[in-house]
C-alpha positions in Angstrom: -2.3 40.4 24.9 -3.5 39.0 28.2 -5.9 36.0 28.3 -8.8 38.3 29.4 -8.2 40.7 26.6 -7.8 37.9 24.1 -11.1 36.3 25.2 -12.8 39.7 24.7 -11.4 39.9 21.2 -12.7 36.4 20.5 -16.2 37.4 21.6 -16.1 40.4 19.2 -14.9 38.4 16.3 -17.5 35.7 16.9 -20.2 38.2 17.0 -19.1 39.8 13.8 -18.6 36.5 12.0 -22.0 35.1 13.0 -23.7 38.3 11.9 -22.3 37.8 8.5 -23.7 34.3 8.0 -25.9 35.3 5.1 -22.8 36.2 3.0 -20.3 33.7 4.2 -20.1 30.0 5.0 -16.6 29.9 6.6 -16.2 26.3 7.8 -17.7 22.8 7.8 -21.4 23.3 8.5 -21.2 27.1 8.3 -21.0 29.6 11.1 -19.7 27.8 14.2 -20.8 24.5 12.7 -24.5 25.3 13.2 -25.7 24.3 9.8 -28.0 27.3 9.9 -28.3 29.9 7.1 -30.6 33.0 7.0 -32.8 34.0 4.1 -35.2 32.0 2.0 -34.8 28.9 -0.2 -37.2 26.8 -2.3 -38.3 23.4 -1.1 -40.1 22.2 -4.2 -36.9 21.6 -6.2 -36.8 21.2 -10.0 -34.1 21.1 -12.6 -34.6 24.9 -13.0 -33.2 25.4 -9.6 -29.8 24.0 -10.7 -27.9 27.2 -11.8 -24.7 25.5 -12.8 -22.7 22.3 -12.5 -18.9 22.2 -13.2 -16.4 19.4 -13.1 -13.7 19.8 -10.5 -9.9 19.2 -11.1 -10.0 16.3 -8.7 -12.2 14.1 -6.6 -13.1 14.1 -2.9 -15.7 14.3 -0.2 -14.8 17.5 1.6 -17.5 20.2 1.6 -17.2 23.7 0.1 -16.8 26.9 2.0 -17.8 30.4 0.8 -16.5 33.9 1.3 -18.0 36.7 -0.7 -18.1 35.7 -4.3 -15.7 32.8 -3.9 -16.2 29.1 -3.2 -13.2 27.1 -2.0 -12.9 23.3 -2.0 -10.2 20.7 -1.7 -9.7 18.2 -4.5 -7.2 15.3 -5.1 -5.9 13.3 -8.0 -6.7 9.7 -7.0 -3.8 8.4 -9.2 -0.9 10.6 -8.1 -2.2 11.8 -4.7 -1.7 15.4 -5.7 -3.9 17.7 -3.5 -5.5 20.6 -5.4 -7.0 23.5 -3.4 -9.4 25.1 -5.8 -11.3 28.4 -5.9 -14.4 29.0 -8.0 -16.6 32.0 -8.7 -19.9 31.7 -6.9 -22.1 33.3 -9.7 -21.1 30.9 -12.5 -18.7 28.2 -11.2 -15.7 29.4 -13.2 -12.5 28.1 -11.7 -10.5 31.2 -10.7 -7.4 29.3 -9.6 -5.9 25.9 -8.6 -2.9 25.3 -6.4 -1.6 21.8 -6.9 0.6 20.4 -4.1 2.6 17.2 -4.6 1.5 14.4 -2.1 1.3 10.7 -2.3 -1.6 8.3 -2.4 -2.3 6.9 1.0 -4.5 4.1 2.3 -7.9 5.0 3.5 -11.4 3.5 4.2 -13.6 2.9 1.2 -15.9 5.7 2.4 -13.0 8.1 2.9 -11.0 9.9 0.2 -7.8 11.8 -0.3 -9.7 15.1 0.0 -12.3 14.6 2.8 -11.4 17.6 4.8 -13.4 20.8 4.5 -11.3 24.0 4.3 -11.9 27.0 6.6 -11.8 30.6 5.4 -11.6 34.1 6.9 -11.3 37.6 5.4 -7.6 37.2 4.5 -6.8 33.5 3.9 -8.3 30.0 3.2 -6.9 27.0 5.2 -6.6 23.5 3.7 -5.5 20.3 5.4 -4.7 16.7 4.5 -2.7 13.9 5.8 -0.3 11.2 4.6 1.5 8.9 7.0 4.7 11.0 7.0 3.0 14.4 7.4 -0.1 16.3 8.4 -0.2 19.4 6.3 -2.1 22.6 7.1 -1.7 25.1 4.2 -2.8 28.7 4.1 -3.4 30.5 0.8 -4.6 34.0 0.1 -8.0 34.4 -1.6 -6.0 34.9 -4.8 -4.3 31.5 -4.4 -0.9 32.7 -3.3 0.9 30.7 -0.5 0.8 32.4 2.9 2.3 29.6 5.0 2.5 25.9 5.4 2.8 23.9 8.6 3.9 20.3 9.2 2.0 19.0 12.2 3.8 15.6 12.5 3.0 12.1 11.2 -0.5 10.8 10.6 -1.3 7.5 12.4 -4.8 6.6 11.3 -6.2 3.3 10.2 -8.8 4.7 7.8 -7.0 7.8 6.5 -7.3 11.5 7.4 -10.5 13.6 7.4 -10.6 16.2 10.1 -11.4 19.8 9.2 -9.9 23.1 10.6 -11.9 26.0 12.0 -10.9 29.7 12.4 -11.6 31.3 15.8 -10.4 34.9 16.1 -6.7 35.0 15.1 -6.3 31.2 15.4 -6.7 28.2 13.2 -7.7 25.2 15.2 -7.3 21.6 14.1 -8.2 18.4 16.0 -6.1 15.3 15.2 -7.3 12.4 17.4 -5.5 9.4 15.9 -4.0 6.0 16.9 -1.2 7.6 18.9 0.4 11.0 19.5 -3.0 12.8 19.3 -3.2 16.6 19.7 -5.5 19.6 19.5 -3.6 22.3 17.6 -4.1 26.1 17.6 -2.0 28.0 15.0 -1.7 31.7 14.4 -3.8 32.4 11.3 -1.4 35.0 10.0 1.9 33.2 10.4 1.2 29.4 10.9 3.1 29.5 14.2 1.8 27.0 16.8 0.3 29.1 19.6 -0.5 26.0 21.7 -1.2 22.3 21.4 -3.0 20.1 23.8 -1.9 16.5 24.0 -4.8 14.1 23.9 -4.9 10.6 25.4 -7.6 9.4 23.0 -5.3 7.2 20.8 -8.2 6.3 18.5 -9.1 7.9 15.2 -12.0 10.4 15.3 -13.2 12.8 12.6 -15.3 15.3 14.5 -14.8 19.1 13.9 -14.8 21.3 17.1 -17.2 24.1 17.7 -17.2 27.1 20.1 -19.5 27.1 23.1 -20.0 30.2 25.3 -21.9 29.2 28.5 -24.2 31.8 30.0 -22.1 34.4 31.8 -18.9 32.5 30.8 -16.1 32.7 28.3 -16.0 31.1 24.8 -14.4 27.6 24.8 -13.8 24.9 22.3 -15.8 21.7 22.5 -14.0 18.6 21.1 -15.7 15.2 20.8 -14.1 11.8 20.7 -14.9 8.2 21.6 -12.7 7.5 24.6 -12.6 11.0 26.1 -16.2 11.9 25.3 -16.8 15.7 25.2 -14.0 18.1 26.3 -14.0 21.8 26.9 -10.8 23.7 26.2 -9.8 27.3 26.9 -9.3 29.1 23.6 -6.6 31.5 24.9 -4.3 28.9 26.6 -5.3 25.4 25.4 -6.0 24.4 29.0 -8.6 21.6 29.4 -11.6 23.0 31.4 -13.8 19.9 31.7 -14.2 16.4 30.3 -17.2 14.1 30.2 -16.8 10.4 29.2 -20.1 9.8 27.5 -19.9 6.7 25.3 -19.7 2.9 25.4 -16.7 0.8 26.4 -16.5 -0.9 23.0 -14.7 0.8 20.1 -16.6 3.6 18.4 -15.8 6.7 16.4 -16.8 10.3 16.7 -17.4 11.3 13.1 -20.2 13.8 13.4 -19.5 17.3 14.8 -21.0 19.1 17.8 -23.1 22.2 17.7 -24.6 24.6 20.2 -27.8 26.5 20.8 -28.0 28.8 23.9 -26.8 26.8 26.9 -27.0 23.5 25.1 -24.4 21.4 23.3 -25.3 18.3 21.2 -22.8 15.6 20.5 -22.9 12.1 19.0 -20.7 9.0 18.6 -21.3 5.5 17.2 -20.0 2.4 15.6 -21.3 1.1 12.2 -22.8 -2.1 13.5 -22.8 -1.2 17.2 -24.2 1.3 19.7 -25.1 4.8 18.7 -25.5 7.8 21.0 -26.8 11.3 20.7 -26.2 13.3 23.9 -27.4 16.8 24.9 -25.2 18.6 27.4 -25.9 21.7 29.4 -24.0 23.6 32.2 -24.1 22.1 35.6 -25.0 24.0 38.8 -21.7 22.7 40.4 -18.7 20.7 39.1 -18.5 19.2 36.6 -18.9 22.2 34.4 -21.2 20.4 32.0 -23.8 17.6 32.6 -25.9 15.3 30.5 -29.4 16.7 29.9 -30.7 13.8 27.9 -29.7 11.1 25.3 -31.2 9.1 22.5 -29.7 5.8 21.4 -32.2 4.3 19.0 -32.1 4.9 15.2 -29.8 8.0 15.7 -27.1 9.1 13.3 -23.5 7.9 13.3 -21.9 10.1 10.5 -24.4 12.9 9.9 -24.2 15.7 12.5 -27.4 16.7 14.5 -28.8 20.2 13.8 -30.5 22.5 16.3 -33.3 24.7 14.9 -35.1 26.9 17.4 -36.4 24.7 20.3 -36.0 21.5 18.3 -33.2 19.0 17.6 -33.3 17.2 14.2 -31.4 13.9 13.9 -31.0 12.8 10.3 -29.5 9.3 10.4 -27.2 7.4 8.0 -30.2 5.2 7.0 -32.6 8.1 6.3 -34.5 8.0 9.6 -35.3 11.6 10.7 -36.1 12.3 14.4 -37.5 15.6 15.6 -37.0 16.0 19.3 -37.6 18.7 21.9 -34.3 20.6 22.5 -34.7 20.8 26.3 -36.1 17.3 27.1 -35.3 15.0 24.2 -38.9 14.0 23.9 -39.4 12.6 20.4 -41.9 14.6 18.4 -41.8 12.4 15.3 -39.6 9.6 13.8 -40.0 9.1 10.1 -37.9 7.7 7.2 -36.9 9.3 3.9 -35.4 7.3 1.0 -31.6 7.0 0.6 -28.5 6.6 2.7 -26.7 9.7 4.0 -23.1 10.6 5.0 -23.4 14.4 4.7 -25.1 16.4 7.4 -28.3 18.4 7.1 -28.4 22.2 6.9 -31.4 24.5 7.5 -32.4 27.6 5.5 -35.7 29.3 5.2 -37.5 27.0 7.7 -36.4 23.9 5.6 -33.9 21.1 6.1 -31.7 20.0 3.2 -29.5 16.9 3.0 -27.9 15.0 0.1 -27.9 11.2 0.0 -25.1 9.1 -1.3 -26.6 8.8 -4.8 -26.5 12.6 -5.1 -30.1 13.4 -4.5 -30.8 16.7 -2.6 -33.8 16.3 -0.4 -35.9 19.0 1.4 -38.0 18.6 4.5 -40.0 21.1 6.5 -38.1 22.1 9.7 -41.3 21.7 11.8 -43.1 19.4 14.2 -44.9 17.8 11.2 -42.9 15.5 9.0 -43.2 16.7 5.4 -41.1 16.0 2.4 -41.0 19.1 0.3 -39.1 18.0 -2.8 -35.9 16.5 -4.2 -33.4 17.1 -7.0 -31.1 14.4 -8.5 -27.6 15.8 -9.1 -26.3 12.9 -11.0 -23.1 12.2 -9.1 -22.3 10.3 -5.8 -22.1 12.5 -2.7 -20.9 12.3 0.8 -20.6 16.0 1.6 -22.6 18.7 3.3 -24.1 21.7 1.4 -22.8 25.2 1.9 -25.3 28.1 1.8 -24.6 31.8 1.1 -26.5 34.7 -0.4 -29.4 32.5 -1.5 -27.2 29.9 -3.2 -26.6 26.4 -2.1 -23.3 24.8 -3.2 -23.0 21.0 -3.2 -19.8 19.1 -3.8 -20.3 15.7 -5.3 -17.4 13.3 -5.9 -16.3 14.8 -9.1 -18.3 18.1 -9.5 -19.6 21.2 -7.8 -23.2 22.3 -8.2 -25.1 25.5 -7.4 -28.8 25.4 -6.6 -30.9 28.5 -6.1 -34.3 30.1 -6.6 
């Protein structure tokens, strides 16, 4: 298939997958990493909204994904290092299968885990990834838990452990591995696991951001990858060729942990360091080279780990310390800046005109996605949480450290 025909096929697959967002939540932060779900959802939460809570066969921070009536999540045994891809039934939380894979315990940051990656799923398979120093594994299983293929993508050289998540784009599984050396962006054939292309990266610093797909007005879909040293990079999906690159961040060491998202002609990215500078930058296409230019940036009380979310003509920035900023999408003008209780590592999602995020204590919080700051409700789940909710068919699935919860009307 020629690159032109391949790009046309990608556009069709993207259109079909985004149209199915009410039924499926196929990757970290849902369709194209937007964090947006259609339908309605209650904001005044009570214990009656908790439909079920089930213990998982292992621990972790990775978020769930959903396809049809199945929820998929990666777990790990903290004593042996065994990774346990797991499938549950969406209606009642019954575990349908577990697929244990022997792996060792590896060193990681205290805020990381052995199962921090979020899987990706399509109509045929679900894709799990994890890393130990000797091997970066990308494993494909059928929806029934049968092995489809397994790829070894080389050694993992990360100071704080692995945590990047794959995405599915057309017939490719894409995984970014920016690490201390030998960094690459990989694209593997979803059906076979064969490497279609890999792009060497000169980043040589660990980042944890998950790419998204950006289609500029009148242009072709491209991957957007974010890291500290290289900033934001556009990559041709068909060939793996770098299209543009914008260094955006400070000279001192930072990490891109949050993931980019898009709305129309805009792409929002962020990068930060725990006790240092923090940046949220909005990009848009340039009228002449470079292909993308900076539209605006905010650098005060903005998030480091949580990803920004774009809702209509507003950008919502929900920070690690619970400061929520509502800003105009096109200009960056701050509409409000308010604080909610709690510390946050998961990212917000939006459904039914409401924002939802879970703090580290495991409290689900709901805000109005409007120009007026308004806390709508909260629900304590009773278990520590660093993950992002998944939303499908009127149900919200929340992975805490040891359990999976379903919240609904």
